[in-house]
C-alpha positions as CSV (number, residue, x, y, z in Angstrom):
1,X,0.0,0.0,0.0
2,X,1.3,3.5,-0.9
3,X,0.6,6.6,1.2
4,X,0.7,10.0,-0.5
5,X,1.0,13.3,1.4
6,X,-0.9,16.2,-0.1
7,X,-2.1,19.6,1.3
8,X,-5.2,19.9,3.4
9,X,-6.9,21.8,0.6
10,X,-6.1,19.1,-2.0
11,X,-7.6,16.4,0.3
12,X,-11.0,18.0,0.3
13,X,-11.3,17.9,-3.5
14,X,-12.7,15.1,-5.7
15,X,-9.3,14.5,-7.3
16,X,-5.7,15.6,-6.9
17,X,-3.1,16.2,-9.6
18,X,0.4,15.0,-8.7
19,X,3.3,16.7,-10.3
20,X,7.0,17.5,-9.8
21,X,9.0,15.5,-7.3
22,X,5.9,13.8,-5.9
23,X,5.1,12.6,-9.5
24,X,8.6,11.3,-10.0
25,X,8.6,9.4,-6.7
26,X,5.1,8.0,-7.1
27,X,4.9,7.1,-10.8
28,X,8.6,6.6,-11.7
29,X,10.3,5.3,-8.6
30,X,7.2,3.5,-7.1
31,X,5.7,2.7,-10.6
32,X,2.1,3.3,-9.5
33,X,-0.2,2.7,-12.4
34,X,-3.7,3.5,-13.4
35,X,-6.3,1.7,-11.3
36,X,-4.0,1.3,-8.3
37,X,-5.5,2.1,-4.9
38,X,-3.6,4.1,-2.3
39,X,-4.1,6.2,0.8
40,X,-4.0,10.0,0.5
41,X,-3.3,12.0,3.7
42,X,-3.1,15.7,4.5
43,X,-0.5,15.7,7.4
44,X,-3.2,16.9,9.8
45,X,-4.7,13.5,10.7
46,X,-7.1,13.0,7.9
47,X,-6.9,10.2,5.3
48,X,-9.0,9.2,2.2
49,X,-8.8,6.3,-0.2
50,X,-7.7,7.2,-3.7
51,X,-7.4,5.5,-7.0
52,X,-5.0,6.4,-9.8
53,X,-7.2,7.6,-12.6
54,X,-4.6,8.6,-15.2
55,X,-0.9,9.0,-15.7
56,X,0.9,11.0,-18.4
57,X,4.5,12.1,-19.0
58,X,4.5,14.8,-16.3
59,X,1.5,14.4,-14.1
60,X,-0.9,11.9,-12.6
61,X,-4.5,12.2,-11.4
62,X,-5.9,10.5,-8.4
63,X,-9.6,10.3,-7.7
64,X,-10.4,10.6,-4.0
65,X,-13.1,8.5,-2.3
66,X,-14.2,7.7,1.3
67,X,-12.3,8.1,4.5
68,X,-9.3,5.8,5.1
69,X,-7.8,4.7,8.4
70,X,-5.6,7.4,9.9
71,X,-3.1,5.0,11.7
72,X,-2.5,7.5,14.5
73,X,-1.9,6.5,18.1
74,X,-4.4,7.4,20.8
75,X,-1.8,9.3,22.8
76,X,-0.2,12.5,21.7
77,X,3.5,12.4,22.9
78,X,5.4,15.7,22.9
79,X,9.2,15.4,23.0
80,X,11.2,18.3,24.3
81,X,14.8,17.4,23.4
82,X,18.1,19.2,24.0
83,X,19.0,20.0,20.4
84,X,21.5,17.5,19.0
85,X,23.8,18.0,16.1
86,X,22.0,18.5,12.8
87,X,22.5,15.0,11.4
88,X,21.4,13.4,14.6
89,X,18.4,15.7,14.7
90,X,17.4,14.4,11.3
91,X,17.6,10.8,12.5
92,X,15.6,11.7,15.6
93,X,12.8,13.4,13.6
94,X,12.6,10.5,11.1
95,X,12.3,7.8,13.8
96,X,10.0,9.9,16.0
97,X,7.6,10.3,13.0
98,X,7.7,6.5,12.5
99,X,6.8,5.9,16.1
100,X,3.9,8.2,16.1
101,X,5.2,11.2,18.1
102,X,3.0,14.2,18.0
103,X,5.6,17.0,18.4
104,X,9.4,17.4,18.6
105,X,10.6,20.6,20.2
106,X,14.3,21.2,20.1
107,X,15.5,23.2,23.1
108,X,18.7,25.0,24.0
109,X,20.2,23.9,27.4
110,X,23.1,25.2,29.3
111,X,25.3,22.4,28.0
112,X,24.0,22.5,24.5
113,X,23.2,26.2,23.6
114,X,22.7,25.1,20.0
115,X,20.7,27.2,17.5
116,X,19.1,26.0,14.3
117,X,18.2,28.3,11.4
118,X,15.1,28.2,9.3
119,X,16.9,26.1,6.7
120,X,17.6,23.3,9.2
121,X,13.9,23.3,10.3
122,X,12.7,23.1,6.7
123,X,15.0,20.1,6.1
124,X,13.6,18.4,9.2
125,X,10.1,19.0,7.9
126,X,11.1,17.2,4.6
127,X,12.5,14.3,6.6
128,X,9.3,14.1,8.6
129,X,7.2,14.1,5.4
130,X,9.1,11.3,3.8
131,X,8.9,9.3,7.0
132,X,5.1,9.8,7.2
133,X,4.6,8.3,3.8
134,X,7.0,5.4,4.6
135,X,5.2,4.5,7.8
136,X,1.7,5.3,6.6
137,X,0.7,7.9,9.2
138,X,-1.7,10.7,8.5
139,X,-0.4,13.5,10.8
140,X,2.9,15.2,10.6
141,X,4.6,15.8,13.9
142,X,4.9,19.4,14.9
143,X,8.5,20.5,14.7
144,X,10.0,23.7,16.2
145,X,13.2,25.0,17.6
146,X,15.6,25.6,18.8
147,X,13.7,27.1,21.7
148,X,15.4,29.1,24.5
149,X,15.2,27.7,28.0
150,X,12.6,30.2,29.2
151,X,10.2,29.0,26.5
152,X,9.9,25.5,28.1
153,X,6.9,26.5,30.4
154,X,4.9,27.6,27.4
155,X,5.8,24.4,25.5
156,X,4.4,22.4,28.3
157,X,1.1,24.3,28.4
158,X,-1.8,21.9,27.9
159,X,0.1,18.9,29.4
160,X,-1.3,18.3,32.9
161,X,0.8,17.5,35.9
162,X,1.3,13.7,36.2
163,X,2.0,13.5,32.5
164,X,5.2,15.5,32.4
165,X,8.4,13.5,32.6
166,X,12.1,14.3,32.5
167,X,14.7,11.6,31.8
168,X,17.2,11.6,34.6
169,X,19.7,9.3,36.3
170,X,19.3,10.3,39.9
171,X,18.4,7.9,42.7
172,X,14.9,9.5,43.0
173,X,14.0,8.7,39.4
174,X,11.3,6.2,38.7
175,X,11.9,3.2,36.5
176,X,10.9,3.2,32.8
177,X,7.7,1.3,33.7
178,X,6.3,4.5,35.0
179,X,6.1,5.8,31.4
180,X,4.0,2.8,30.3
181,X,1.7,3.3,33.3
182,X,1.2,7.0,32.5
183,X,-2.5,7.8,32.0
184,X,-4.2,10.4,29.8
185,X,-4.3,11.3,26.1
186,X,-1.3,13.6,26.1
187,X,2.2,13.4,27.7
188,X,5.5,15.3,27.5
189,X,8.9,13.8,27.8
190,X,12.0,16.1,28.3
191,X,15.4,14.8,27.3
192,X,18.5,16.6,28.4
193,X,21.9,16.9,26.7
194,X,24.8,14.6,26.8
195,X,26.2,15.2,30.3
196,X,22.7,15.5,31.7
197,X,20.7,18.4,33.1
198,X,22.4,21.0,35.3
199,X,21.2,21.2,38.9
200,X,19.4,24.5,38.0
201,X,17.6,23.0,35.0
202,X,16.6,19.9,37.1
203,X,15.2,22.2,39.8
204,X,13.3,24.3,37.2
205,X,11.8,21.3,35.6
206,X,10.7,19.9,38.9
207,X,9.0,23.2,39.7
208,X,7.1,22.7,36.4
209,X,5.8,19.4,37.6
210,X,8.2,17.2,35.6
211,X,8.8,13.9,37.3
212,X,12.2,12.2,36.9
213,X,12.3,8.8,35.2
214,X,15.3,6.6,34.4
215,X,15.7,4.2,31.4
216,X,18.4,2.2,33.2
217,X,22.0,2.3,34.1
218,X,23.4,2.6,30.6
219,X,24.3,6.0,29.1
220,X,22.2,6.7,25.9
221,X,22.7,9.3,23.3
222,X,20.1,12.1,23.4
223,X,18.2,10.9,20.3
224,X,18.3,7.2,21.5
225,X,17.0,8.1,24.9
226,X,14.2,10.3,23.4
227,X,13.0,7.5,21.2
228,X,13.2,4.8,23.9
229,X,11.1,7.0,26.2
230,X,8.6,7.9,23.5
231,X,8.2,4.2,22.7
232,X,7.3,3.4,26.3
233,X,4.7,6.2,26.4
234,X,3.2,5.1,23.2
235,X,3.1,1.4,24.1
236,X,0.7,1.8,27.0
């Protein structure tokens, strides 16, 4: 089964015309042909069945029909992650999209005061779009950053206490099973930089209601820890 990402406006029409890079990928690389059935999604959580109606040398037409499965998880997991290097950020976004993460917010911390320009964010959005089609989701994760530390309270707005978690290695941290037991339709997981949170950051997050949780005694890279924690939250 092929999943094709289009704009929200295109998904409301009776048919969609596919051109450019999307045409080359769908009809040249994937060799979709007239009569083939596929899912068409808008990146906002809506999906419809489609059938290839016609293919010519530079464009293809897909007729749209009834609603299709969205393949979205029940829980919306928000990742707030100390911004890794650009290539690792791409890997993180790709895999988080595949898992079903709702949002990835890259934050600047004391040990990683990293800034990303608009060009990097646009590239991450392209990575997410390709991953969405590959894994057959219908909603693109929200991507933003890098955010200054004082923006964290706003990024957590809407996530109630008891559903805010920060990965930590301290003795007071709960085990990873706490993430699987987390209740509610939304949860946030904060992942610090290599070297961990500073004492000040840890205290600030605790004041925001973020509960410490550990993934075990091994030391994981930022992106690995983020995905392992997200998987536990999504596998309830």
